[in-house]
Structure formats: structure tokens, C-alpha cells
C-alpha positions as CSV (number, residue, x, y, z in Angstrom):
1,M,0.0,0.0,0.0
2,M,1.4,3.4,-1.0
3,D,2.4,5.6,2.0
4,S,-0.1,8.4,2.2
5,S,2.6,11.1,2.6
6,P,6.2,10.0,2.8
7,L,7.3,13.6,2.9
8,A,5.0,14.6,5.8
9,R,6.2,11.6,7.7
10,R,9.8,12.5,7.3
11,L,9.2,16.1,8.3
12,G,7.2,15.0,11.3
13,L,4.2,17.1,10.3
14,A,0.6,16.3,9.8
15,R,-0.3,19.2,7.5
16,A,2.2,21.5,5.8
17,A,2.0,24.1,3.0
18,I,4.8,25.2,0.7
19,L,4.0,28.9,0.2
20,H,5.6,29.2,-3.2
21,V,5.7,32.2,-5.5
22,D,5.9,31.2,-9.2
23,D,7.1,33.4,-12.1
24,L,9.9,35.3,-10.4
25,G,11.9,37.2,-13.0
26,M,8.9,37.6,-15.2
27,C,8.3,41.2,-14.0
28,H,9.5,43.8,-11.5
29,A,6.2,43.7,-9.6
30,G,6.5,40.0,-9.0
31,N,10.0,40.2,-7.8
32,R,9.1,43.1,-5.4
33,A,6.2,41.1,-4.0
34,F,8.2,38.0,-3.3
35,L,11.2,39.8,-1.8
36,G,9.1,41.8,0.6
37,L,7.0,38.8,1.6
38,A,10.0,36.5,2.0
39,A,11.7,39.1,4.2
40,R,8.7,39.0,6.6
41,G,8.3,35.2,6.5
42,Q,4.9,35.4,4.7
43,V,6.0,33.2,1.9
44,T,8.6,30.4,2.1
45,C,10.1,30.0,-1.4
46,G,9.7,30.8,-5.1
47,S,11.1,29.9,-8.5
48,V,12.8,32.0,-11.2
49,M,12.2,32.2,-14.9
50,V,15.6,32.4,-16.5
51,P,14.6,33.6,-20.0
52,C,12.5,36.5,-18.7
53,P,13.3,40.3,-18.7
54,W,13.6,40.7,-14.9
55,F,15.6,37.6,-14.2
56,R,18.8,39.5,-13.4
57,E,17.1,41.4,-10.6
58,I,15.9,38.3,-8.7
59,A,19.1,36.5,-9.5
60,E,21.1,39.3,-7.9
61,A,18.9,39.3,-4.8
62,G,19.2,35.5,-4.5
63,A,23.0,35.4,-5.0
64,A,23.3,38.1,-2.3
65,D,21.0,36.4,0.3
66,P,21.7,32.7,0.8
67,G,18.6,32.6,3.1
68,L,16.3,33.0,0.1
69,D,14.8,29.7,-0.9
70,L,14.7,29.8,-4.7
71,G,14.3,27.3,-7.4
72,I,14.2,27.3,-11.2
73,H,10.9,27.7,-13.0
74,L,11.7,25.7,-16.1
75,T,10.3,27.7,-19.0
76,L,9.3,26.7,-22.5
77,T,6.2,28.9,-23.1
78,S,5.5,32.7,-23.2
79,E,1.9,33.4,-22.7
80,W,1.2,37.1,-22.6
81,R,-0.1,39.1,-25.5
82,Y,2.6,41.8,-25.9
83,Y,5.2,40.9,-23.2
84,R,7.2,38.0,-24.5
85,W,10.4,36.1,-24.0
86,A,12.5,33.6,-26.1
87,P,14.9,30.7,-25.6
88,V,18.3,31.3,-24.1
89,S,19.9,28.5,-26.0
90,T,19.0,29.1,-29.6
91,R,17.3,31.3,-32.1
92,S,16.8,28.6,-34.7
93,R,13.3,27.9,-35.9
94,A,14.4,24.3,-36.4
95,S,14.5,23.9,-32.6
96,G,10.7,23.8,-32.5
97,L,10.8,26.2,-29.6
98,I,10.1,29.4,-31.4
99,D,6.9,30.8,-32.9
100,D,6.4,33.1,-35.9
101,D,7.2,36.1,-33.8
102,G,10.5,34.7,-32.5
103,Y,9.4,33.9,-29.0
104,F,8.4,30.7,-27.2
105,W,5.0,29.3,-28.1
106,R,2.2,30.7,-26.1
107,D,0.6,27.5,-24.8
108,L,1.3,23.9,-24.1
109,D,-0.6,22.5,-27.1
110,A,1.5,24.6,-29.6
111,L,4.7,23.7,-27.8
112,R,4.0,20.0,-28.0
113,R,2.9,20.1,-31.7
114,H,6.3,21.6,-32.6
115,L,8.4,19.9,-29.9
116,V,11.9,18.7,-30.7
117,P,12.8,16.9,-27.5
118,E,16.6,17.3,-27.9
119,A,16.3,21.0,-28.4
120,A,13.9,21.4,-25.5
121,E,16.3,19.5,-23.2
122,A,19.2,21.7,-24.4
123,E,17.1,24.7,-23.5
124,L,16.2,23.5,-20.0
125,R,19.9,22.6,-19.3
126,A,21.0,26.1,-20.5
127,Q,18.5,27.7,-18.1
128,V,19.9,25.8,-15.2
129,E,23.4,26.6,-16.1
130,I,22.6,30.3,-16.4
131,A,20.9,30.3,-13.0
132,L,24.0,28.6,-11.4
133,A,26.4,31.0,-13.1
134,A,24.3,33.9,-11.7
135,G,25.1,32.7,-8.2
136,L,21.8,31.0,-7.4
137,R,21.8,27.9,-5.3
138,P,18.4,26.4,-6.3
139,S,16.6,24.1,-3.9
140,H,14.1,22.9,-6.5
141,C,12.8,23.1,-10.1
142,D,9.3,23.3,-11.4
143,A,7.5,23.6,-14.7
144,H,6.0,26.9,-16.1
145,M,2.6,26.0,-17.5
146,A,3.5,22.3,-17.2
147,G,5.9,22.5,-20.2
148,A,8.6,20.4,-18.5
149,M,6.0,17.9,-17.4
150,L,5.4,16.8,-21.0
151,P,6.1,13.0,-21.2
152,E,8.9,13.7,-23.6
153,L,10.6,15.9,-21.0
154,L,9.8,14.3,-17.7
155,G,13.0,12.3,-17.8
156,C,15.1,15.5,-18.4
157,H,13.2,17.3,-15.6
158,V,14.1,14.6,-13.1
159,A,17.6,14.2,-14.4
160,L,18.3,17.9,-14.0
161,A,17.0,17.8,-10.5
162,R,19.2,14.8,-9.6
163,E,22.3,16.2,-11.2
164,H,22.1,19.5,-9.3
165,G,20.7,18.4,-6.0
166,M,17.3,20.0,-6.5
167,V,13.8,18.7,-5.6
168,P,11.7,18.2,-8.7
169,V,8.3,19.7,-8.0
170,L,6.2,16.8,-9.2
171,P,3.3,16.6,-6.8
172,R,2.0,13.1,-6.3
173,R,-1.6,14.2,-7.0
174,I,-2.3,16.8,-9.7
175,R,-5.2,17.3,-12.1
176,F,-3.5,18.9,-15.1
177,A,-0.6,16.5,-16.1
178,P,-0.2,16.6,-19.9
179,D,-0.1,12.8,-20.0
180,P,-1.5,11.4,-16.7
181,V,-0.1,7.9,-17.3
182,A,3.4,9.0,-18.0
183,Y,3.3,11.4,-15.0
184,E,2.0,8.7,-12.6
185,Q,4.8,6.4,-13.7
186,A,7.4,9.0,-13.1
187,V,6.0,9.8,-9.6
188,A,5.8,6.1,-8.8
189,A,9.4,5.6,-9.7
190,L,10.5,8.4,-7.4
191,D,8.3,7.1,-4.6
192,A,9.8,3.6,-5.1
193,A,13.3,5.1,-4.8
194,G,12.4,6.7,-1.5
195,L,12.6,10.3,-2.8
196,P,9.7,12.2,-1.2
197,L,7.6,14.7,-3.2
198,P,4.9,17.1,-2.2
199,D,1.5,15.4,-2.0
200,G,-0.8,17.8,-3.8
201,L,-1.1,21.1,-5.5
202,R,-3.3,24.2,-5.1
203,G,-2.7,27.7,-6.2
204,T,-3.7,31.2,-6.9
205,L,-7.5,31.8,-6.9
206,A,-8.7,34.0,-9.8
207,V,-11.9,35.1,-8.1
208,P,-13.7,38.4,-7.9
209,A,-12.5,40.9,-5.3
210,E,-15.5,40.4,-3.1
211,Q,-14.8,36.6,-2.9
212,T,-11.1,36.8,-2.4
213,R,-10.8,36.6,1.4
214,A,-13.4,33.9,1.9
215,A,-12.0,31.8,-1.0
216,Y,-8.4,31.9,0.2
217,R,-9.5,31.2,3.8
218,H,-11.5,28.2,2.7
219,M,-8.5,26.9,0.6
220,V,-6.2,27.1,3.6
221,E,-8.7,25.6,6.1
222,T,-9.5,22.6,3.8
223,L,-5.9,21.7,3.0
224,P,-5.6,17.9,3.3
225,E,-3.2,16.0,5.4
226,G,0.3,15.8,4.0
227,V,2.3,18.5,2.2
228,T,0.6,20.7,-0.3
229,H,2.5,23.0,-2.8
230,L,0.6,26.3,-3.0
231,A,1.5,27.9,-6.4
232,L,1.1,31.6,-5.8
233,H,1.4,34.4,-8.3
234,C,1.4,37.6,-6.2
235,A,2.5,41.0,-7.5
236,T,2.7,44.5,-6.2
237,P,1.1,47.3,-8.2
238,G,3.4,48.4,-11.0
239,D,4.1,46.8,-14.4
240,I,1.8,43.8,-13.9
241,E,-1.2,46.0,-14.8
242,A,0.2,46.7,-18.3
243,I,1.6,43.2,-18.8
244,A,-1.5,41.2,-17.9
245,P,-4.5,43.5,-17.2
246,E,-6.9,40.6,-16.9
247,H,-4.8,38.9,-14.3
248,A,-3.4,41.9,-12.4
249,G,-6.3,42.3,-10.0
250,W,-6.2,38.9,-8.5
251,R,-2.4,38.8,-8.4
252,M,-2.4,42.1,-6.4
253,R,-5.2,41.0,-4.2
254,E,-3.3,37.8,-3.4
255,H,-0.3,39.9,-2.4
256,A,-2.4,42.1,-0.2
257,L,-3.7,39.1,1.7
258,L,-0.2,37.7,2.2
259,A,1.2,41.1,3.2
260,E,-1.4,41.7,5.9
261,G,-0.6,38.2,7.4
262,A,-4.0,36.7,6.7
263,I,-2.8,33.5,5.1
264,E,-0.1,33.1,7.7
265,D,-2.8,33.5,10.4
266,W,-5.2,31.1,8.8
267,C,-2.4,28.5,8.5
268,G,-1.7,28.8,12.2
269,A,-5.3,28.5,13.2
270,A,-5.7,25.4,11.0
271,G,-2.6,23.7,12.2
272,V,-0.9,24.0,8.8
273,T,2.9,24.5,9.0
274,P,4.5,26.6,6.3
275,I,7.7,25.1,4.9
276,G,10.0,25.8,1.9
277,Y,12.0,23.5,-0.3
278,R,15.1,23.9,1.7
279,A,13.4,21.8,4.3
280,V,12.8,19.1,1.7
281,Q,16.2,19.2,0.0
282,P,18.0,17.1,2.6
283,F,15.9,14.1,1.8
284,W,17.2,14.1,-1.7
285,P,20.7,13.1,-2.9
286,P,23.3,15.8,-3.1
287,P,24.4,17.1,-6.6
288,L,26.3,14.6,-8.7
289,A,30.0,15.1,-8.9
């Protein structure tokens, strides 16, 4: 019988939440939100998009502060209408990574239709190398828009994590795996090897302003036993309103809730312990020599 939560058992916790901010480096507002919240202990970790315009800002902060718990947000798509980014490893259309405008494809379906696995793997490896060269000490790696969860890339995703001593963020239960069978097999193999993963995934709630507080409180209070990765996307006011006007409101409202300490308070009242991936990393092998 599969252990209900190997990671929670090793941590000695009944319920824990990884308060994780995605998309760092995408914009200045996201970086500002994370750095302010992390300094006050209101989020525990985040992951960095190497190809994005504001990568250098968050990389500089991470290199200067070893206490920041940062990972690499493996990136193969570029979703916004006007604000785009491109591969760091190639400009060749033959790579299958680049759309007609010279950027990453906007969504997972387009990426997979054009995927050249060898080129995608080279891109993911280049992103990790750039992050390391910038002075980051990543604790984990995860997949922007599930690109690095494609079955053709899951092996590379896990290999990069193992090579560099990172935890691959592959929750044992998710609803959006591009290929559920391949995903379940990959997770089962890691389980069998005794390498603990977060148990589930929840994330940012794109709800109207009047529903925000009740919706987030309900999410926290109903977290199941085990370790849940909370994929947050908070941002301060600033550039996010121009980049993604349809998303800016709920990203800024999420930041406001975190900044006032509401999510931290609800976790405490519900017996949910906030943790980061630095707490998980010791259960994984060190980087390969």
C-alpha cells in the first residue's frame, strides 16, 4: 500500500503548505512582491524564470542572500499578448521552440505540436546553467505552464534535479498533467526510490474581489493531510497591470492578503505548518559530482 505522505512523515508534520511564488523574474512587480513577503516570512520560497526580462534582478537578490529559498521555473512557453520572452539556447526555428514572432510558443498545445525533445532538453539545461552562473543555489525546479511535465521531457526534468541536488516539483496528485499515465509512472518511480515529493497542488485563486478573502481562507482551512504545494502568483502594483491587465487584479489581491498576514494566520489556526523546499532538499541526494 502506498504511503499516504512520505514527505510529511519524514518532516514529522501532519499538514504542511509550501507557500511558493511562481514566475519570479517575469516582471519587477512579482520580484518586489516576493522579496518583501519573504523578508517577513509570509512566503517560504519561489522559482525563477531564467529567460524573462527581470531575471537578473531576482538572481542578484538570490545570490546576495543565501537565506532566500529559490528554485528554477523551467520555462518553454511565453503566454502574454505583448510581453514575451524567447529561448536562451537558440534562435533557430528548427529547434521547434520558437513561434512566428521569434518567441516561445504561447501555450502547451503549440509547444507539444512543434516539440523537438533534444532542443527542449538543451534549453532546459541552459536555463539551469545560467541560474547557477548567476550565483543562485536552487533548492528545487518546477515547470512553467507544465511544459517540463510533458512526457517527452519528464526524464530530463528529473535528471536535472538529480544532477544538481534539486527537488523536482512533481506533486503526487495533480489534475493537469499533460499525460497522466506517464506522469503517474514518473512519480511512482520516485516514490519507489524513497525520494519524497509534495503530495498535492493548489494555487492562486482567480476570483472576484468580493470573494477573495473567503475563498483563500477556505482553501487554507481545507488543505488535506500531507504536504501541499501552493503555487502563488502575487504581485505588487506596477508593471503587472500593463503586462496582464486581466490577471493583475487577483495577483495584487493575493499579495495584499499575504502582506497583511491573513494567510499566515489562517495556516496557524488550521494547524498547517508553512515550509519551503530547503526543508525538503536534505531528503534528496546531493548534486552529482
